[in-house]
Structures are given as C-alpha cells and as structure tokens.
N, CA and C atoms of all chains as a GROMACS GRO file, in nm:
protein
  558
    1MET      N    1  -2.353   2.274   0.402
    1MET     CA    2  -2.243   2.301   0.493
    1MET      C    3  -2.154   2.178   0.512
    2GLU      N    4  -2.213   2.059   0.520
    2GLU     CA    5  -2.136   1.937   0.543
    2GLU      C    6  -2.050   1.905   0.422
    3GLY      N    7  -1.919   1.917   0.439
    3GLY     CA    8  -1.829   1.903   0.326
    3GLY      C    9  -1.835   1.766   0.262
    4GLN      N   10  -1.847   1.661   0.343
    4GLN     CA   11  -1.845   1.525   0.292
    4GLN      C   12  -1.985   1.476   0.254
    5GLY      N   13  -2.083   1.556   0.279
    5GLY     CA   14  -2.219   1.512   0.254
    5GLY      C   15  -2.265   1.408   0.354
    6VAL      N   16  -2.198   1.402   0.469
    6VAL     CA   17  -2.234   1.305   0.572
    6VAL      C   18  -2.342   1.364   0.662
    7THR      N   19  -2.450   1.293   0.677
    7THR     CA   20  -2.550   1.341   0.771
    7THR      C   21  -2.510   1.296   0.910
    8ALA      N   22  -2.502   1.391   1.000
    8ALA     CA   23  -2.456   1.361   1.135
    8ALA      C   24  -2.566   1.289   1.212
    9ASP      N   25  -2.531   1.172   1.259
    9ASP     CA   26  -2.620   1.096   1.345
    9ASP      C   27  -2.617   1.161   1.485
   10PRO      N   28  -2.729   1.218   1.530
   10PRO     CA   29  -2.726   1.289   1.659
   10PRO      C   30  -2.685   1.201   1.776
   11GLN      N   31  -2.723   1.074   1.767
   11GLN     CA   32  -2.686   0.981   1.876
   11GLN      C   33  -2.534   0.962   1.879
   12LEU      N   34  -2.477   0.946   1.758
   12LEU     CA   35  -2.333   0.927   1.746
   12LEU      C   36  -2.258   1.054   1.784
   13GLN      N   37  -2.316   1.167   1.745
   13GLN     CA   38  -2.253   1.295   1.775
   13GLN      C   39  -2.243   1.316   1.926
   14GLN      N   40  -2.352   1.284   1.995
   14GLN     CA   41  -2.354   1.300   2.141
   14GLN      C   42  -2.256   1.204   2.206
   15PHE      N   43  -2.253   1.082   2.152
   15PHE     CA   44  -2.160   0.980   2.204
   15PHE      C   45  -2.016   1.029   2.194
   16ILE      N   46  -1.981   1.085   2.077
   16ILE     CA   47  -1.844   1.131   2.055
   16ILE      C   48  -1.811   1.248   2.148
   17GLU      N   49  -1.909   1.335   2.167
   17GLU     CA   50  -1.887   1.449   2.257
   17GLU      C   51  -1.857   1.401   2.399
   18VAL      N   52  -1.939   1.308   2.447
   18VAL     CA   53  -1.922   1.256   2.583
   18VAL      C   54  -1.790   1.182   2.596
   19GLU      N   55  -1.760   1.098   2.497
   19GLU     CA   56  -1.636   1.019   2.504
   19GLU      C   57  -1.513   1.109   2.495
   20SER      N   58  -1.520   1.213   2.413
   20SER     CA   59  -1.408   1.307   2.402
   20SER      C   60  -1.381   1.374   2.536
   21GLN      N   61  -1.489   1.413   2.602
   21GLN     CA   62  -1.473   1.478   2.731
   21GLN      C   63  -1.414   1.381   2.833
   22LYS      N   64  -1.462   1.257   2.832
   22LYS     CA   65  -1.408   1.155   2.923
   22LYS      C   66  -1.260   1.134   2.895
   23GLN      N   67  -1.225   1.137   2.766
   23GLN     CA   68  -1.087   1.113   2.726
   23GLN      C   69  -0.995   1.228   2.770
   24ARG      N   70  -1.047   1.352   2.760
   24ARG     CA   71  -0.967   1.466   2.807
   24ARG      C   72  -0.942   1.453   2.958
   25PHE      N   73  -1.044   1.409   3.030
   25PHE     CA   74  -1.030   1.387   3.174
   25PHE      C   75  -0.922   1.281   3.200
   26GLN      N   76  -0.935   1.167   3.134
   26GLN     CA   77  -0.840   1.057   3.154
   26GLN      C   78  -0.698   1.098   3.120
   27GLN      N   79  -0.684   1.173   3.012
   27GLN     CA   80  -0.551   1.216   2.967
   27GLN      C   81  -0.485   1.302   3.073
   28LEU      N   82  -0.563   1.392   3.131
   28LEU     CA   83  -0.509   1.479   3.235
   28LEU      C   84  -0.477   1.399   3.362
   29VAL      N   85  -0.556   1.296   3.390
   29VAL     CA   86  -0.526   1.210   3.505
   29VAL      C   87  -0.393   1.138   3.483
   30HIS      N   88  -0.372   1.087   3.362
   30HIS     CA   89  -0.244   1.023   3.329
   30HIS      C   90  -0.128   1.121   3.352
   31GLN      N   91  -0.147   1.240   3.299
   31GLN     CA   92  -0.041   1.341   3.306
   31GLN      C   93  -0.012   1.383   3.450
   32MET      N   94  -0.117   1.409   3.526
   32MET     CA   95  -0.097   1.454   3.664
   32MET      C   96  -0.043   1.342   3.752
   33THR      N   97  -0.085   1.219   3.728
   33THR     CA   98  -0.031   1.106   3.804
   33THR      C   99   0.120   1.099   3.785
   34GLU      N  100   0.163   1.117   3.662
   34GLU     CA  101   0.306   1.111   3.632
   34GLU      C  102   0.383   1.224   3.701
   35VAL      N  103   0.330   1.346   3.686
   35VAL     CA  104   0.396   1.462   3.745
   35VAL      C  105   0.400   1.450   3.898
   36CYS      N  106   0.287   1.413   3.958
   36CYS     CA  107   0.277   1.408   4.104
   36CYS      C  108   0.352   1.288   4.162
   37TRP      N  109   0.364   1.183   4.084
   37TRP     CA  110   0.443   1.067   4.126
   37TRP      C  111   0.587   1.111   4.153
   38ASP      N  112   0.641   1.189   4.062
   38ASP     CA  113   0.779   1.239   4.080
   38ASP      C  114   0.790   1.329   4.203
   39LYS      N  115   0.686   1.406   4.230
   39LYS     CA  116   0.691   1.499   4.343
   39LYS      C  117   0.666   1.430   4.476
   40CYS      N  118   0.576   1.330   4.477
   40CYS     CA  119   0.524   1.279   4.604
   40CYS      C  120   0.578   1.141   4.645
   41MET      N  121   0.614   1.059   4.549
   41MET     CA  122   0.645   0.920   4.582
   41MET      C  123   0.793   0.902   4.614
   42ASP      N  124   0.817   0.848   4.733
   42ASP     CA  125   0.954   0.816   4.772
   42ASP      C  126   0.982   0.675   4.724
   43LYS      N  127   0.998   0.581   4.817
   43LYS     CA  128   1.008   0.439   4.779
   43LYS      C  129   0.870   0.378   4.789
   44PRO      N  130   0.822   0.311   4.685
   44PRO     CA  131   0.688   0.250   4.693
   44PRO      C  132   0.681   0.149   4.806
   45GLY      N  133   0.591   0.172   4.902
   45GLY     CA  134   0.577   0.082   5.017
   45GLY      C  135   0.462  -0.015   4.998
   46PRO      N  136   0.431  -0.094   5.103
   46PRO     CA  137   0.322  -0.192   5.093
   46PRO      C  138   0.184  -0.128   5.078
   47LYS      N  139   0.171  -0.002   5.119
   47LYS     CA  140   0.046   0.068   5.091
   47LYS      C  141   0.072   0.218   5.074
   48LEU      N  142  -0.025   0.287   5.014
   48LEU     CA  143  -0.011   0.430   4.996
   48LEU      C  144  -0.043   0.498   5.128
   49ASP      N  145   0.060   0.550   5.198
   49ASP     CA  146   0.033   0.610   5.330
   49ASP      C  147  -0.038   0.744   5.313
   50SER      N  148  -0.099   0.788   5.424
   50SER     CA  149  -0.188   0.905   5.417
   50SER      C  150  -0.111   1.033   5.383
   51ARG      N  151   0.016   1.037   5.424
   51ARG     CA  152   0.097   1.156   5.394
   51ARG      C  153   0.117   1.168   5.243
   52THR      N  154   0.147   1.054   5.182
   52THR     CA  155   0.167   1.054   5.037
   52THR      C  156   0.037   1.084   4.964
   53GLU      N  157  -0.072   1.029   5.017
   53GLU     CA  158  -0.202   1.052   4.954
   53GLU      C  159  -0.237   1.201   4.959
   54THR      N  160  -0.213   1.264   5.074
   54THR     CA  161  -0.238   1.408   5.087
   54THR      C  162  -0.153   1.485   4.987
   55CYS      N  163  -0.029   1.442   4.971
   55CYS     CA  164   0.060   1.506   4.875
   55CYS      C  165   0.002   1.499   4.734
   56PHE      N  166  -0.050   1.383   4.698
   56PHE     CA  167  -0.110   1.367   4.565
   56PHE      C  168  -0.229   1.460   4.546
   57VAL      N  169  -0.316   1.464   4.649
   57VAL     CA  170  -0.435   1.550   4.639
   57VAL      C  171  -0.393   1.696   4.624
   58ASN      N  172  -0.299   1.741   4.710
   58ASN     CA  173  -0.250   1.879   4.700
   58ASN      C  174  -0.184   1.906   4.566
   59CYS      N  175  -0.111   1.807   4.518
   59CYS     CA  176  -0.041   1.820   4.391
   59CYS      C  177  -0.140   1.844   4.277
   60VAL      N  178  -0.250   1.770   4.278
   60VAL     CA  179  -0.354   1.787   4.175
   60VAL      C  180  -0.412   1.929   4.185
   61GLU      N  181  -0.446   1.969   4.307
   61GLU     CA  182  -0.507   2.101   4.327
   61GLU      C  183  -0.413   2.212   4.279
   62ARG      N  184  -0.287   2.203   4.318
   62ARG     CA  185  -0.192   2.309   4.280
   62ARG      C  186  -0.158   2.305   4.132
   63PHE      N  187  -0.160   2.185   4.073
   63PHE     CA  188  -0.134   2.175   3.929
   63PHE      C  189  -0.244   2.248   3.851
   64ILE      N  190  -0.368   2.228   3.894
   64ILE     CA  191  -0.480   2.295   3.827
   64ILE      C  192  -0.474   2.445   3.854
   65ASP      N  193  -0.443   2.483   3.980
   65ASP     CA  194  -0.425   2.625   4.012
   65ASP      C  195  -0.320   2.688   3.921
   66THR      N  196  -0.208   2.617   3.906
   66THR     CA  197  -0.099   2.670   3.824
   66THR      C  198  -0.145   2.690   3.680
   67SER      N  199  -0.214   2.590   3.630
   67SER     CA  200  -0.263   2.598   3.493
   67SER      C  201  -0.358   2.717   3.475
   68GLN      N  202  -0.446   2.736   3.574
   68GLN     CA  203  -0.541   2.848   3.566
   68GLN      C  204  -0.471   2.982   3.583
   69PHE      N  205  -0.373   2.986   3.673
   69PHE     CA  206  -0.298   3.109   3.697
   69PHE      C  207  -0.226   3.153   3.570
   70ILE      N  208  -0.160   3.057   3.507
   70ILE     CA  209  -0.084   3.088   3.385
   70ILE      C  210  -0.178   3.138   3.275
   71LEU      N  211  -0.290   3.069   3.263
   71LEU     CA  212  -0.388   3.108   3.162
   71LEU      C  213  -0.438   3.250   3.187
   72ASN      N  214  -0.474   3.279   3.313
   72ASN     CA  215  -0.522   3.413   3.347
   72ASN      C  216  -0.417   3.520   3.321
   73ARG      N  217  -0.294   3.488   3.363
   73ARG     CA  218  -0.188   3.588   3.351
   73ARG      C  219  -0.155   3.616   3.205
   74LEU      N  220  -0.151   3.508   3.126
   74LEU     CA  221  -0.126   3.526   2.983
   74LEU      C  222  -0.235   3.612   2.920
   75GLU      N  223  -0.357   3.583   2.962
   75GLU     CA  224  -0.470   3.658   2.909
   75GLU      C  225  -0.456   3.806   2.942
   76GLN      N  226  -0.419   3.833   3.069
   76GLN     CA  227  -0.404   3.970   3.113
   76GLN      C  228  -0.291   4.041   3.040
   77THR      N  229  -0.175   3.974   3.033
   77THR     CA  230  -0.061   4.040   2.969
   77THR      C  231  -0.086   4.057   2.820
   78GLN      N  232  -0.158   3.960   2.761
   78GLN     CA  233  -0.188   3.974   2.618
   78GLN      C  234  -0.277   4.095   2.592
   79ARG      N  235  -0.375   4.110   2.682
   79ARG     CA  236  -0.466   4.222   2.664
   79ARG      C  237  -0.390   4.355   2.670
   80GLY      N  238  -0.293   4.361   2.764
   80GLY     CA  239  -0.214   4.483   2.779
   80GLY      C  240  -0.121   4.508   2.662
   81LYS      N  241  -0.082   4.398   2.594
   81LYS     CA  242   0.019   4.411   2.491
   81LYS      C  243  -0.037   4.418   2.349
   82VAL      N  244  -0.169   4.407   2.339
   82VAL     CA  245  -0.229   4.406   2.205
   82VAL      C  246  -0.191   4.530   2.127
   83SER      N  247  -0.207   4.645   2.192
   83SER     CA  248  -0.177   4.770   2.122
   83SER      C  249  -0.028   4.778   2.088
   84LEU      N  250   0.055   4.724   2.180
   84LEU     CA  251   0.199   4.728   2.158
   84LEU      C  252   0.238   4.640   2.039
   85SER      N  253   0.190   4.516   2.039
   85SER     CA  254   0.228   4.424   1.932
   85SER      C  255   0.171   4.468   1.798
   86GLU      N  256   0.057   4.535   1.803
   86GLU     CA  257  -0.001   4.584   1.678
   86GLU      C  258   0.088   4.691   1.615
   87SER      N  259   0.140   4.778   1.702
   87SER     CA  260   0.226   4.883   1.648
   87SER      C  261   0.362   4.827   1.605
   88MET      N  262   0.402   4.714   1.673
   88MET     CA  263   0.532   4.655   1.638
   88MET      C  264   0.527   4.575   1.508
   89SER      N  265   0.412   4.514   1.480
   89SER     CA  266   0.402   4.431   1.360
   89SER      C  267   0.392   4.516   1.233
   90ASP      N  268   0.369   4.644   1.250
   90ASP     CA  269   0.360   4.731   1.133
   90ASP      C  270   0.496   4.753   1.068
   91MET      N  271  -0.201  -0.025   1.235
   91MET     CA  272  -0.294   0.085   1.218
   91MET      C  273  -0.403   0.054   1.117
   92ASP      N  274  -0.371  -0.033   1.014
   92ASP     CA  275  -0.471  -0.056   0.911
   92ASP      C  276  -0.585  -0.145   0.962
   93SER      N  277  -0.565  -0.206   1.078
   93SER     CA  278  -0.673  -0.284   1.138
   93SER      C  279  -0.787  -0.192   1.182
   94PHE      N  280  -0.753  -0.068   1.208
   94PHE     CA  281  -0.855   0.030   1.246
   94PHE      C  282  -0.957   0.045   1.132
   95GLY      N  283  -0.905   0.067   1.011
   95GLY     CA  284  -0.992   0.085   0.896
   95GLY      C  285  -1.067  -0.044   0.861
   96SER      N  286  -0.994  -0.155   0.865
   96SER     CA  287  -1.057  -0.281   0.825
   96SER      C  288  -1.164  -0.324   0.925
   97ASP      N  289  -1.145  -0.286   1.052
   97ASP     CA  290  -1.248  -0.315   1.152
   97ASP      C  291  -1.380  -0.252   1.112
   98PHE      N  292  -1.371  -0.128   1.067
   98PHE     CA  293  -1.493  -0.056   1.035
   98PHE      C  294  -1.554  -0.103   0.904
   99SER      N  295  -1.466  -0.137   0.809
   99SER     CA  296  -1.521  -0.180   0.680
   99SER      C  297  -1.591  -0.315   0.695
  100SER      N  298  -1.541  -0.397   0.787
  100SER     CA  299  -1.606  -0.526   0.808
  100SER      C  300  -1.743  -0.509   0.872
  101VAL      N  301  -1.758  -0.401   0.947
  101VAL     CA  302  -1.887  -0.373   1.010
  101VAL      C  303  -1.988  -0.332   0.903
  102SER      N  304  -1.941  -0.247   0.809
  102SER     CA  305  -2.034  -0.192   0.712
  102SER      C  306  -2.065  -0.289   0.599
  103SER      N  307  -1.977  -0.387   0.576
  103SER     CA  308  -2.000  -0.479   0.466
  103SER      C  309  -2.124  -0.564   0.494
  104GLY      N  310  -2.196  -0.594   0.390
  104GLY     CA  311  -2.316  -0.674   0.406
  104GLY      C  312  -2.440  -0.588   0.410
  105SER      N  313  -2.466  -0.528   0.526
  105SER     CA  314  -2.588  -0.448   0.540
  105SER      C  315  -2.579  -0.320   0.458
  106GLY      N  316  -2.456  -0.272   0.434
  106GLY     CA  317  -2.438  -0.150   0.358
  106GLY      C  318  -2.444  -0.026   0.444
  107LYS      N  319  -2.510  -0.036   0.559
  107LYS     CA  320  -2.518   0.078   0.650
  107LYS      C  321  -2.451   0.040   0.782
  108VAL      N  322  -2.365   0.130   0.831
  108VAL     CA  323  -2.294   0.099   0.954
  108VAL      C  324  -2.387   0.121   1.072
  109ASP      N  325  -2.395   0.022   1.156
  109ASP     CA  326  -2.479   0.032   1.273
  109ASP      C  327  -2.414   0.121   1.379
  110THR      N  328  -2.489   0.220   1.424
  110THR     CA  329  -2.436   0.316   1.521
  110THR      C  330  -2.391   0.248   1.650
  111GLY      N  331  -2.472   0.154   1.697
  111GLY     CA  332  -2.439   0.083   1.820
  111GLY      C  333  -2.308   0.007   1.808
  112THR      N  334  -2.286  -0.055   1.690
  112THR     CA  335  -2.162  -0.129   1.669
  112THR      C  336  -2.042  -0.036   1.669
  113ILE      N  337  -2.057   0.079   1.604
  113ILE     CA  338  -1.949   0.177   1.602
  113ILE      C  339  -1.916   0.221   1.744
  114MET      N  340  -2.019   0.252   1.822
  114MET     CA  341  -1.996   0.300   1.957
  114MET      C  342  -1.925   0.194   2.042
  115GLU      N  343  -1.965   0.069   2.024
  115GLU     CA  344  -1.899  -0.038   2.099
  115GLU      C  345  -1.751  -0.046   2.063
  116GLN      N  346  -1.724  -0.040   1.930
  116GLN     CA  347  -1.585  -0.052   1.884
  116GLN      C  348  -1.500   0.066   1.930
  117VAL      N  349  -1.560   0.185   1.926
  117VAL     CA  350  -1.487   0.303   1.973
  117VAL      C  351  -1.455   0.289   2.121
  118LYS      N  352  -1.552   0.241   2.198
  118LYS     CA  353  -1.530   0.222   2.342
  118LYS      C  354  -1.416   0.125   2.369
  119VAL      N  355  -1.412   0.016   2.293
  119VAL     CA  356  -1.305  -0.083   2.310
  119VAL      C  357  -1.170  -0.020   2.276
  120GLN      N  358  -1.167   0.055   2.167
  120GLN     CA  359  -1.040   0.117   2.126
  120GLN      C  360  -0.992   0.220   2.227
  121ILE      N  361  -1.087   0.294   2.285
  121ILE     CA  362  -1.051   0.391   2.388
  121ILE      C  363  -0.992   0.320   2.509
  122ALA      N  364  -1.057   0.209   2.548
  122ALA     CA  365  -1.010   0.133   2.663
  122ALA      C  366  -0.869   0.079   2.638
  123VAL      N  367  -0.845   0.029   2.517
  123VAL     CA  368  -0.712  -0.022   2.482
  123VAL      C  369  -0.609   0.090   2.487
  124ALA      N  370  -0.644   0.205   2.431
  124ALA     CA  371  -0.552   0.319   2.430
  124ALA      C  372  -0.518   0.363   2.573
  125ASN      N  373  -0.619   0.365   2.661
  125ASN     CA  374  -0.595   0.404   2.799
  125ASN      C  375  -0.508   0.303   2.873
  126ALA      N  376  -0.531   0.175   2.846
  126ALA     CA  377  -0.449   0.072   2.909
  126ALA      C  378  -0.304   0.084   2.864
  127GLN      N  379  -0.285   0.111   2.735
  127GLN     CA  380  -0.149   0.127   2.682
  127GLN      C  381  -0.079   0.248   2.743
  128GLU      N  382  -0.153   0.355   2.757
  128GLU     CA  383  -0.100   0.478   2.817
  128GLU      C  384  -0.053   0.451   2.960
  129LEU      N  385  -0.141   0.382   3.036
  129LEU     CA  386  -0.108   0.350   3.174
  129LEU      C  387   0.013   0.257   3.181
  130LEU      N  388   0.013   0.155   3.098
  130LEU     CA  389   0.122   0.058   3.096
  130LEU      C  390   0.256   0.126   3.067
  131GLN      N  391   0.254   0.215   2.970
  131GLN     CA  392   0.377   0.283   2.929
  131GLN      C  393   0.432   0.371   3.041
  132ARG      N  394   0.342   0.450   3.102
  132ARG     CA  395   0.386   0.541   3.208
  132ARG      C  396   0.428   0.464   3.333
  133MET      N  397   0.354   0.358   3.365
  133MET     CA  398   0.384   0.274   3.480
  133MET      C  399   0.521   0.206   3.463
  134THR      N  400   0.546   0.153   3.345
  134THR     CA  401   0.674   0.088   3.318
  134THR      C  402   0.789   0.186   3.336
  135ASP      N  403   0.770   0.305   3.281
  135ASP     CA  404   0.871   0.410   3.290
  135ASP      C  405   0.902   0.444   3.436
  136LYS      N  406   0.795   0.471   3.515
  136LYS     CA  407   0.812   0.513   3.654
  136LYS      C  408   0.871   0.401   3.740
  137CYS      N  409   0.822   0.279   3.723
  137CYS     CA  410   0.867   0.170   3.808
  137CYS      C  411   1.007   0.122   3.769
  138PHE      N  412   1.041   0.136   3.644
  138PHE     CA  413   1.179   0.106   3.603
  138PHE      C  414   1.274   0.202   3.673
  139LYS      N  415   1.238   0.329   3.672
  139LYS     CA  416   1.323   0.429   3.735
  139LYS      C  417   1.335   0.407   3.886
  140LYS      N  418   1.224   0.368   3.951
  140LYS     CA  419   1.225   0.348   4.096
  140LYS      C  420   1.299   0.220   4.137
  141CYS      N  421   1.285   0.117   4.059
  141CYS     CA  422   1.325  -0.016   4.106
  141CYS      C  423   1.455  -0.069   4.046
  142ILE      N  424   1.493  -0.023   3.930
  142ILE     CA  425   1.614  -0.075   3.868
  142ILE      C  426   1.725   0.029   3.880
  143GLY      N  427   1.813   0.007   3.978
  143GLY     CA  428   1.923   0.101   3.998
  143GLY      C  429   2.024   0.086   3.887
  144LYS      N  430   2.098  -0.023   3.895
  144LYS     CA  431   2.192  -0.059   3.789
  144LYS      C  432   2.141  -0.187   3.725
  145PRO      N  433   2.104  -0.184   3.598
  145PRO     CA  434   2.052  -0.306   3.535
  145PRO      C  435   2.154  -0.420   3.541
  146GLY      N  436   2.116  -0.530   3.607
  146GLY     CA  437   2.207  -0.644   3.619
  146GLY      C  438   2.179  -0.751   3.516
  147GLY      N  439   2.235  -0.869   3.538
  147GLY     CA  440   2.219  -0.980   3.443
  147GLY      C  441   2.077  -1.034   3.434
  148THR      N  442   2.005  -1.026   3.545
  148THR     CA  443   1.864  -1.068   3.546
  148THR      C  444   1.781  -0.968   3.624
  149LEU      N  445   1.648  -0.984   3.614
  149LEU     CA  446   1.559  -0.907   3.699
  149LEU      C  447   1.551  -0.985   3.831
  150ASP      N  448   1.631  -0.944   3.929
  150ASP     CA  449   1.639  -1.026   4.050
  150ASP      C  450   1.516  -1.014   4.138
  151ASN      N  451   1.515  -1.100   4.242
  151ASN     CA  452   1.396  -1.112   4.325
  151ASN      C  453   1.353  -0.981   4.391
  152SER      N  454   1.448  -0.907   4.444
  152SER     CA  455   1.411  -0.782   4.513
  152SER      C  456   1.359  -0.680   4.412
  153GLU      N  457   1.414  -0.683   4.292
  153GLU     CA  458   1.365  -0.591   4.188
  153GLU      C  459   1.221  -0.626   4.149
  154GLN      N  460   1.195  -0.756   4.137
  154GLN     CA  461   1.058  -0.799   4.103
  154GLN      C  462   0.958  -0.759   4.210
  155LYS      N  463   1.002  -0.774   4.337
  155LYS     CA  464   0.914  -0.734   4.448
  155LYS      C  465   0.887  -0.585   4.443
  156CYS      N  466   0.992  -0.509   4.417
  156CYS     CA  467   0.980  -0.364   4.409
  156CYS      C  468   0.885  -0.325   4.296
  157ILE      N  469   0.899  -0.389   4.182
  157ILE     CA  470   0.814  -0.356   4.066
  157ILE      C  471   0.667  -0.387   4.097
  158ALA      N  472   0.644  -0.503   4.160
  158ALA     CA  473   0.507  -0.542   4.195
  158ALA      C  474   0.443  -0.438   4.288
  159MET      N  475   0.520  -0.396   4.389
  159MET     CA  476   0.472  -0.296   4.484
  159MET      C  477   0.450  -0.163   4.413
  160CYS      N  478   0.544  -0.127   4.329
  160CYS     CA  479   0.536  -0.002   4.255
  160CYS      C  480   0.411   0.004   4.166
  161MET      N  481   0.382  -0.108   4.101
  161MET     CA  482   0.262  -0.114   4.016
  161MET      C  483   0.136  -0.085   4.097
  162ASP      N  484   0.126  -0.151   4.215
  162ASP     CA  485   0.008  -0.130   4.300
  162ASP      C  486  -0.001   0.015   4.348
  163ARG      N  487   0.114   0.072   4.385
  163ARG     CA  488   0.111   0.211   4.432
  163ARG      C  489   0.081   0.306   4.318
  164TYR      N  490   0.126   0.273   4.198
  164TYR     CA  491   0.097   0.360   4.084
  164TYR      C  492  -0.053   0.362   4.056
  165MET      N  493  -0.116   0.244   4.068
  165MET     CA  494  -0.261   0.237   4.051
  165MET      C  495  -0.333   0.316   4.160
  166ASP      N  496  -0.284   0.304   4.285
  166ASP     CA  497  -0.341   0.383   4.395
  166ASP      C  498  -0.330   0.531   4.363
  167ALA      N  499  -0.211   0.571   4.318
  167ALA     CA  500  -0.187   0.711   4.286
  167ALA      C  501  -0.281   0.758   4.175
  168TRP      N  502  -0.295   0.674   4.072
  168TRP     CA  503  -0.383   0.708   3.959
  168TRP      C  504  -0.525   0.731   4.008
  169ASN      N  505  -0.572   0.641   4.093
  169ASN     CA  506  -0.709   0.653   4.145
  169ASN      C  507  -0.724   0.774   4.236
  170THR      N  508  -0.622   0.802   4.317
  170THR     CA  509  -0.626   0.920   4.404
  170THR      C  510  -0.634   1.047   4.320
  171VAL      N  511  -0.551   1.054   4.217
  171VAL     CA  512  -0.549   1.171   4.130
  171VAL      C  513  -0.684   1.187   4.059
  172SER      N  514  -0.736   1.076   4.012
  172SER     CA  515  -0.865   1.079   3.943
  172SER      C  516  -0.976   1.131   4.034
  173ARG      N  517  -0.976   1.083   4.159
  173ARG     CA  518  -1.077   1.128   4.255
  173ARG      C  519  -1.060   1.277   4.288
  174ALA      N  520  -0.935   1.319   4.309
  174ALA     CA  521  -0.907   1.459   4.344
  174ALA      C  522  -0.948   1.552   4.230
  175TYR      N  523  -0.916   1.513   4.109
  175TYR     CA  524  -0.949   1.595   3.992
  175TYR      C  525  -1.101   1.601   3.976
  176ASN      N  526  -1.166   1.488   3.996
  176ASN     CA  527  -1.311   1.484   3.982
  176ASN      C  528  -1.380   1.574   4.085
  177SER      N  529  -1.334   1.570   4.209
  177SER     CA  530  -1.397   1.652   4.311
  177SER      C  531  -1.368   1.800   4.287
  178ARG      N  532  -1.251   1.829   4.229
  178ARG     CA  533  -1.220   1.968   4.193
  178ARG      C  534  -1.316   2.018   4.086
  179LEU      N  535  -1.340   1.935   3.985
  179LEU     CA  536  -1.433   1.971   3.878
  179LEU      C  537  -1.573   1.994   3.933
  180GLN      N  538  -1.612   1.906   4.026
  180GLN     CA  539  -1.744   1.918   4.087
  180GLN      C  540  -1.759   2.051   4.161
  181ARG      N  541  -1.652   2.086   4.236
  181ARG     CA  542  -1.655   2.212   4.312
  181ARG      C  543  -1.662   2.333   4.219
  182GLU      N  544  -1.586   2.325   4.109
  182GLU     CA  545  -1.584   2.440   4.018
  182GLU      C  546  -1.718   2.455   3.948
  183ARG      N  547  -1.782   2.340   3.920
  183ARG     CA  548  -1.913   2.346   3.856
  183ARG      C  549  -2.016   2.407   3.951
  184ALA      N  550  -2.003   2.374   4.080
  184ALA     CA  551  -2.098   2.425   4.180
  184ALA      C  552  -2.083   2.576   4.198
  185ARG      N  553  -1.961   2.626   4.173
  185ARG     CA  554  -1.934   2.769   4.192
  185ARG      C  555  -1.998   2.854   4.082
  186ILE      N  556  -2.007   2.795   3.964
  186ILE     CA  557  -2.060   2.872   3.849
  186ILE      C  558  -2.213   2.880   3.856
   0.00000   0.00000   0.00000
C-alpha cells in the first residue's frame, strides 16, 4: 500500500498528528484574532479593558457559531438539492 | 526554502538513518518560526493601520508609542482568543 515504500514510524506518525492538530488550532486563533480585532478594538489603550475582552470572547463564540451554522445549513440544503442537481446534470 | 531540505539531509548524513527525535525537534522549531512569522505579519498589518494615519517623514514619537501599545494589546487579544477558543472546544468535547 505504501507508495514510496516508506515504513511509517508510529512515534513520528503520532507526533505529526498531534502537531497538525495544534497547528490547526493556532491557525484559527490567528484568523479569529485578526477578524475580532477589527470588530472589537478601538484605539489600543494601556491595557485591554474588560469591555473589549468580553467583545473578543463573544466574537470567538459567534464566529464558531457562524461557521457551524453555515456548515449545517449547507449540509441541509445540499441534501434537499441532491435529487434536483442530479436531474439537472443529465 | 532550500534550507529546509538541506537541514534534513545534514541530519541523515553520517549515520544513514534519520533520528526520529531530531526530526521532531526540527519540525517543532520550524512550526514555532512559522507561527512567529504569522503573528508578526498580522500584528504589523493591524498596528500600521491603527497607528499610522498619514505616513510622514519619520516614525514619530507618538506613532512609536501607539505601535508599542498596539503590539501589547494584540498579544492580549491573541491570548484572549486562544483561551476562548480552547474553552469552547472543551465544552463541545464534554457535550459529546
């Protein structure tokens, strides 16, 4: 099955799996920080005030909600349209 | 980019077999560098937009102060987002 004839080192495989997951987490943190910065940050002050911090927390929650909502809705509408698109592609 | 390949070939040369621990260490370092670059790039972009209204002849004192403050707040924001996302993941895992 292994195309390159490489024997997978289980230790390395697990390492890559864990690091990939960490990286997906970090990437989303980068992305959400950027998006929420535009939404929540006025003029950067001497400290992050609690109102702004709450905004960031809510922003993260709603961003994930939005992502899940879109995914669910697409899934639903796709399911409804399968028969339609099948007949249209003919 | 070719330093990526040469880094690994230098590891494998000699013993003939690449040590897993060495690979993992190098990958970790490269990930850390990539993350620092990502943060630096986004931070520069955001703080430039916040602090430099009309680019003048120099980066004046008030602009430098603004950038310094902006950097600290960006790090605060990054950490807040990281914590919020982490607790969200924890909650979703507990629900399943």
